[in-house]
ZAKOL-668289 format. One line per 2 residues: their letters; for each residue x, y, z of N, C-alpha, C. Coordinates in pm, whole numbers, padded with zeros to 5 digits. Atoms other than C-alpha are relative to their C-alpha. Example, Ala and Ser with C-alpha at 12.3 -4.5 7.8 and 13.67 -1.06 7.14 Angstrom:
# residues 2
as) 00089/-00119/00000/01230/-00450/00780/00090/00120/00000  -00082/-00119/-00006/01367/-00106/00714/-00077/00109/00073;
# end
This chain:
# residues 122
ms) -00127/00067/-00019/-00045/02588/-00899/00106/00068/-00086  -00110/-00065/00069/00287/02741/-00999/00072/-00099/-00091;
dd) -00070/00085/00096/00481/02606/-01298/00131/-00056/00053  -00131/00044/-00048/00803/02570/-01096/-00009/-00105/00110;
rl) 00015/00105/-00100/00659/02313/-00855/-00014/-00135/-00069  00012/00136/00052/00685/01940/-00909/-00099/-00077/00086;
tf) 00088/00089/-00075/00423/01686/-00812/00083/-00111/00063  -00067/00113/-00065/00512/01387/-00598/00057/-00096/-00106;
ke) -00042/00093/00105/00529/01165/-00906/00114/00058/-00084  -00106/-00065/00077/00742/01416/-01099/00131/00003/00079;
mc) -00120/-00003/-00085/00983/01445/-00805/00066/-00138/00003  -00054/00136/00002/01023/01066/-00790/00071/-00028/-00133;
ak) -00057/00024/00132/01088/01053/-01164/00127/00082/-00021  -00116/-00087/00020/01329/01348/-01165/00124/-00055/00068;
fd) -00115/00047/-00077/01552/01190/-00900/00014/-00153/00001  -00005/00146/00009/01483/00825/-00982/00000/-00064/00140;
vt) 00017/00057/-00133/01372/00747/-00626/-00141/-00057/00011  00131/00061/-00021/01084/00539/-00500/-00089/00094/00081;
pr) 00090/-00078/-00084/00774/00694/-00347/00030/-00020/00149  -00032/00028/-00141/00873/00526/-00021/00119/00085/00047;
tl) -00116/-00083/-00034/01210/00706/-00025/-00040/00145/00020  00042/-00139/-00009/01051/01042/-00088/-00085/00025/00125;
ry) 00082/-00015/-00121/00793/00991/00188/00088/-00009/00125  -00089/00013/-00116/01070/00880/00426/00082/00128/00021;
ye) -00076/-00125/-00011/01279/01190/00352/-00087/00111/00059  00091/-00096/-00059/00975/01396/00435/-00022/-00032/00149;
yi) 00024/00043/-00139/00911/01195/00754/00115/00040/00093  -00115/-00034/-00084/01266/01257/00882/00042/00146/-00016;
el) -00014/-00145/00012/01236/01625/00791/00118/00045/-00085  -00098/-00045/00099/01486/01636/00507/-00069/00088/-00105;
lt) 00078/-00074/00099/01214/01767/00276/-00132/00045/00063  00129/-00049/-00048/00907/01976/00347/-00080/00055/-00118;
pe) 00077/-00044/00116/00686/01986/00039/-00124/00079/00044  00127/-00069/-00022/00387/02214/00013/-00111/-00104/-00015;
ke) 00111/00096/00005/00065/02026/00077/-00130/00073/-00031  00133/-00048/00035/-00271/02088/-00081/-00090/-00122/00004;
gr) 00079/00122/-00019/-00514/01831/00051/00095/-00115/00021  -00089/00116/-00010/-00345/01497/00003/00116/00009/-00098;
sr) -00106/-00016/00100/-00121/01625/-00277/00120/00072/00059  -00126/-00065/-00040/00242/01722/-00227/00059/00068/-00123;
fy) -00065/-00072/00108/00423/01981/-00435/00137/00045/00048  -00140/-00027/-00034/00799/02034/-00440/00047/00124/-00074;
tp) -00047/-00128/00053/00937/02384/-00489/00146/-00014/-00042  -00143/00003/00035/01278/02468/-00633/00090/-00020/00123;
re) -00077/00021/-00123/01405/02480/-00272/00010/-00149/00033  00001/00143/-00032/01303/02117/-00218/00078/-00079/-00106;
va) -00078/00064/00106/01453/02019/-00553/00150/00016/00029  -00141/-00024/-00035/01783/02179/-00448/00042/-00085/00119;
rm) -00030/00082/-00118/01769/02003/-00110/00015/-00147/-00040  -00007/00140/00043/01704/01669/-00280/00131/-00025/-00075;
tl) -00127/00011/00071/02004/01726/-00509/00114/-00014/00100  -00104/00006/-00103/02222/01790/-00203/-00006/-00130/00079;
il) 00016/00125/-00075/02080/01489/-00018/00058/-00117/-00078  -00047/00113/00081/02149/01249/-00303/00151/00008/-00023;
rg) -00145/-00017/00015/02496/01394/-00359/00070/-00041/00131  -00056/00037/-00130/02567/01360/00013/-00002/-00150/00024;
rr) 00009/00146/-00015/02447/00998/00013/00107/-00068/-00086  -00102/00056/00089/02678/00927/-00282/00139/00009/00064;
fg) -00129/-00019/-00067/02969/01060/-00075/00009/-00077/00131  -00004/00084/-00119/02872/00834/00215/-00048/00064/00128;
fs) 00052/-00064/-00120/02711/01079/00455/-00130/-00067/00043  00125/00056/-00051/02434/00951/00680/-00112/00102/-00021;
le) 00115/-00090/00013/02084/01092/00648/-00006/00097/00117  00000/-00090/-00116/02116/01234/01000/00104/00110/-00015;
el) -00101/-00103/00025/02439/01414/00909/-00054/00103/-00099  00055/-00091/00100/02265/01560/00605/-00112/00084/00057;
rq) 00109/-00074/-00063/01960/01659/00808/00055/00113/00087  -00060/-00100/-00087/02176/01839/01062/00066/00111/-00083;
wl) -00068/-00097/00086/02377/02008/00785/-00102/00095/-00065  00103/-00084/00061/02062/02132/00609/-00065/00092/00104;
li) 00057/-00080/-00108/01927/02256/00942/00088/00121/00032  -00092/-00112/-00024/02237/02474/00987/-00034/00116/-00093;
yd) 00036/-00106/00094/02140/02667/00673/-00127/00073/00047  00126/-00058/-00043/01786/02720/00803/00018/00088/00124;
em) -00014/-00071/-00128/01906/02838/01145/00109/00108/00000  -00114/-00091/-00010/02239/03014/01079/00050/00055/-00133;
gt) -00038/-00056/00129/02274/03076/00706/00112/-00074/-00072  -00094/00062/00093/02517/02998/00428/00141/-00015/00056;
da) -00138/00007/-00051/02849/03080/00598/00017/-00112/00101  -00007/00106/-00102/02782/02853/00896/-00015/-00137/-00066;
qn) 00020/00127/00069/02659/02580/00663/00127/-00039/-00077  -00122/00030/00073/02972/02607/00448/00114/-00042/00093;
ra) -00102/00042/-00098/03198/02587/00755/-00025/-00144/00046  00035/00136/-00042/03012/02277/00871/00029/-00099/-00113;
wv) -00025/00087/00115/03041/02133/00519/00147/-00036/-00010  -00144/00025/00008/03419/02169/00519/00041/-00103/00106;
el) -00032/00096/-00106/03439/01985/00852/-00052/-00140/-00034  00057/00129/00039/03206/01708/00733/00080/-00063/-00114;
ad) -00074/00051/00116/03393/01676/00404/00138/-00049/00040  -00132/00043/-00045/03733/01658/00576/-00008/-00136/00070;
rq) 00016/00128/-00071/03610/01380/00803/-00033/-00114/-00097  00040/00105/00094/03447/01188/00518/00113/-00034/-00096;
ls) -00116/00027/00087/03754/01226/00294/00098/-00093/00070  -00088/00086/-00077/03962/01069/00569/-00053/-00144/00003;
tl) 00064/00132/-00002/03717/00780/00598/00010/-00068/-00136  -00004/00058/00135/03701/00727/00221/00143/-00040/-00040;
ra) -00140/00035/00031/04082/00733/00189/00041/-00129/00071  -00030/00123/-00073/04111/00464/00457/-00067/-00120/-00067;
qy) 00070/00108/00071/03849/00253/00277/00069/-00032/-00132  -00069/00017/00128/04033/00307/-00051/00128/-00082/00019;
ee) -00123/00075/-00028/04360/00182/00100/-00030/-00145/00033  00040/00137/-00032/04185/-00125/00245/-00041/-00075/-00126;
la) 00043/00062/00125/04027/-00196/-00093/00120/-00029/-00090  -00120/00022/00082/04361/-00154/-00274/00079/-00119/00054;
ds) -00069/00115/-00059/04520/-00401/-00029/-00072/-00130/-00032  00079/00120/00031/04237/-00650/-00083/00017/-00040/-00146;
is) -00019/00027/00143/04271/-00620/-00461/00137/-00061/-00024  -00136/00050/00016/04645/-00674/-00440/00013/-00144/00053;
dl) -00005/00135/-00058/04607/-00978/-00211/-00074/-00100/-00088  00079/00089/00085/04337/-01131/-00430/00073/-00027/-00132;
qk) -00074/00017/00126/04542/-01072/-00747/00117/-00097/00019  -00114/00088/-00028/04847/-01241/-00590/-00047/-00144/00019;
lr) 00052/00135/-00022/04641/-01539/-00471/-00050/-00059/-00131  00049/00047/00130/04473/-01568/-00811/00116/-00041/-00090;
dd) -00115/00029/00084/04810/-01554/-00988/00073/-00126/00048  -00065/00120/-00056/04961/-01816/-00752/-00077/-00126/-00039;
va) 00083/00116/00035/04670/-02052/-00815/00009/-00026/-00150  -00007/00016/00145/04676/-01990/-01190/00134/-00058/-00043;
dg) -00133/00053/00032/05053/-02060/-01200/00011/-00149/00034  -00006/00140/-00042/04991/-02394/-01026/-00084/-00092/-00087;
ls) 00083/00083/00089/04744/-02513/-01290/00084/-00056/-00113  -00078/00061/00109/04868/-02747/-01555/-00050/00039/-00135;
# end
């Protein structure tokens, strides 16, 4: 076994994910660990993919969007993947900005209602 591979348990600990999550990511073909018998080992490639997956989830991308994006690298290389990333990011930025504006409106409305009620208290 190579020193740069992580075991299943080490991978879960490194990324603070449950075994169920890691198995699911493998099931939907986001990750493809090396298998030796029943053991799974994660190479630096899989560690990098997991980093991208978790970052993408933080930004609000679906697992299917991330799977398709990672597949672009495998099939067409870095340039095509980067072009796809820019398109995905532009779309997600638009969505997040709209959510941000809705949230700002909700905060403003709630603050006004709270202040009105507080002013009415004796």
